[in-house]
N, C-alpha and C positions, 0 to 999 in steps of 0.2 A: 395819197397822204404822204407828205415828205417826212424825212427823218426827224426834223424839229417838231412836227406835229405828234409823232410817236413819243418823242421825249416828253412833250407837254402832257400827253395822255398818261404816261408812266408816272410822272410827278403827281398828277391829279389823283390817280388811283391809289398811290401810296399814302397820300394825304388823307383821302377818305377812309382808308383802312385804319390809320392811326387815330383819327378823330372819333371813329366808331369803337375804339377800344381793342382792336386786333381780333384775331381768331376767325374761324370760318364764317360766322354770321356777318362779321364786318366785311369780309372779302365778298360775300354774296351781295351785300348792300352796295358795296363800291361798284360792282359790275352794273347795277341798275343806275347808279348816279353818273357814271362816265360814258355809258352807252345809250343810244336812243331806243331803250327797251322799257317795258312796263314791269317786268318781273324776271327773276333769275332763280335757278336751282343748281346745286353742285352735287353730282353723284360720283361715288368713288368705288373702285374695285375692292371687294370685301371677301377675299378668299373664296371658299366654296359657295358662298351666298351670291357671288357675282356682283353686278353693279347695284348699289344701294343708295338711296337718297341720304345725304348727310346734312343738307341745308336747303331750305326753300324760303324765298322772300315773302310768300303769302300763301293763303289756302289754295288758290287756283293752281299755282306751281306745284304745291304739295300733292294735290289730287292727281295731276298728270304724272308726276314722278312715281306716285304709289301705283298707278296703272301700269307703268313700265316695269316696276319691280315685281308686280304680281304676275304679269304676262310673261316676263322674262324676254321681252322683245320691245323694240321701239326705236325712235331716232337716236337716243343716246347710245344704246347698245350697238347700233349700226355704225355710229361715228367712231366709237372705240374700236370696234372690230376691224374697220377699214382704214382708220387713221385719217379720215377727212371729215370736214363739216357736213352735216346732213340737214337739209332744209325741209320744213313742212309748210306748204303754202297756206293751208287752213286746217286746223286740228279737227274741225267738225266733219270734213269730207275727204281729207287727203292722207288717210292713214291705212289705205288698203294694203300697203306693203307689209304691214304688221297686223294681221287679222286678229290675233289675241289682244293686242294693245287697243285696236279699234273697238273691239267688243267691250273691253274693260272701260273705255271712255263713253260708250254709247249711253245716251240718256243723261249724261252729266252736264250737258249744255255748254261745253267748252268750245271756244272758237279763237280765231287769231292765228298768227303765224308763229313758228318756232324754229330756232336754229340750235342744233346740238354741235358743240365744238369739242373735239377730243383733247384731253389733257395727257400729254406724253412727255417722258423724259428719255430721249434716245429711243431704244426699243421697248422701254417699259411703259405699259399701259396703266395710267393712274385713274382715269375716269373721264368725266365730261362736264363741261359747264353748259347748261341749257338756258337759252335766252328766249324770252317771250315778248311778242309785240301784239297790241290789240288789233291792229290793222292786218287784214289778210293780204297775201301777195308774195311775190318772190323777193328774196333777200339779195340786194345788189352787191356787186363786187367790192365797193367801198366799205359797206357795212361788214361784209365777211372779213375783209382784211383787218379792219379795226377789231372785230371780235377775236380773230386769231391772235392778235397782239395781246389783248386782255387775257386770253386763255393762257398765254405764256407767262403773264404776270401771276395768274392764279397758280400755275404749276410751280413757279418760283416760290410763292408763298407757302405752298404745301411742303416743298423740299426744305425750306429754311426754318419751318416751325420747330422749335426746340425749347428745352428748359420749361420755365413756368408757362410760357405761351402754349406749350404743347397741350396743356389741359383744356385750352379753348378749342382744340382740334380733336378732342376725344370722340370716340365712337358714340353716336347719338343713342339715347335710350331705346328708340324703336329698333335699331339694328341689333342691340344687345338682346332684346326680347326675341327677335327672329332667330338669332344664334342659339338662344336657350331652348326655344321650341324645336329647332332642328336637332339639337343634341338629345333632347328627350325622345323625339321620334326615332332617331338613329338607335338609341339604346334600347327602346322598347321593341322595335321591329328587327333589330340585328342587321341593319343596313348601313352603308357608309353615308357620310354627311351629304355628299352630292345628291344621292338618291333621296335623302330626307328632305332637302330643300325642294327637290322636284315634287315630292309628295305634298308638301305644304302648298306649293304653287298650284298644283292640280286641284287640291281641295278648295283653295280660294277661288280659282277660276270657275269651278263647277257650281259653287254656292253663291257666286256674286259678291264675294267678300274681298277685302284687301289682304295682302300677305301679313300685314301687321295685325289685323283683326283676327285672322286665323291663329297666328302665333300666340296672341294673348289668350285665346280660348284654349289652346293646347296647354299653356302654362297653368291656366286656372282649372284644367282637367274637365272642361266643359265638352270637349270633343276628343276623340281618339282617331288619329289618322291611320288609315290602313293602306297597304300596298294593293294597287289595282290589279 
C-alpha cells in the first residue's frame, strides 16, 4: 500500500469518527468501516487492573474481551507485552498458547480469526485494538500493515482526546465496578490492589464467571472473596 493509500485511509477514518459523533465508540466503529473486518474492540491499560475492555462493537467481541480480562491472558495481552501484532487463525481451536483464555472461551461457540494490534506511544503501552474476521485463516501482510496504520490512528485519537470530548473516553461502567470490587476486597482482606484483582480473577475462573459478574456480586455483597 503506497503513501497515498495510507493518506486516503486516514481521511476516511477521521471522517467516520466525526460522522459517528467522536469518542471511543466512534473510533471502534470506524475501525470496522475502514478495515475488512466484522467487529472490533479496544482494550486499554487500567492501572493495577491490567488490560480492560473499554469498547466493543458487538456482543461477540465483548464476550472474547471479557474472557481475556477474566483469564488475565490472551492475544491482546501478548500483543501489548511484546509490542507486535498477534494473530489467531481460529478462535475455536488456536488458543492453546493461553490455556486460561481458551478455557474461558470453551463452549462459547466463537470462531473466526483475530488480530490484536498493540497501541503504543513510544515506550508507553496504552492497550490494544482487537480486530475480528468471520473467516478463519492467517492474516496477510497487507492486512497487517493496514491494521498497524489504523492502530496508529487510534493511538493518536487517544492522545488527542481532551476537553468536552474527554467525557466520551471516560472509563466504562464495567471497569469502574471492577475497581470498586477490588477496592472492597483489598480493604476487607488487608491486601494490596494487585492481589485483590488476582483474587477476583481466580474466583471468576474457578466459578465459570466473568470478571464483571464477580465484581457485581462482590459489590452487592452476594459473595466474599477469600485469599486462597
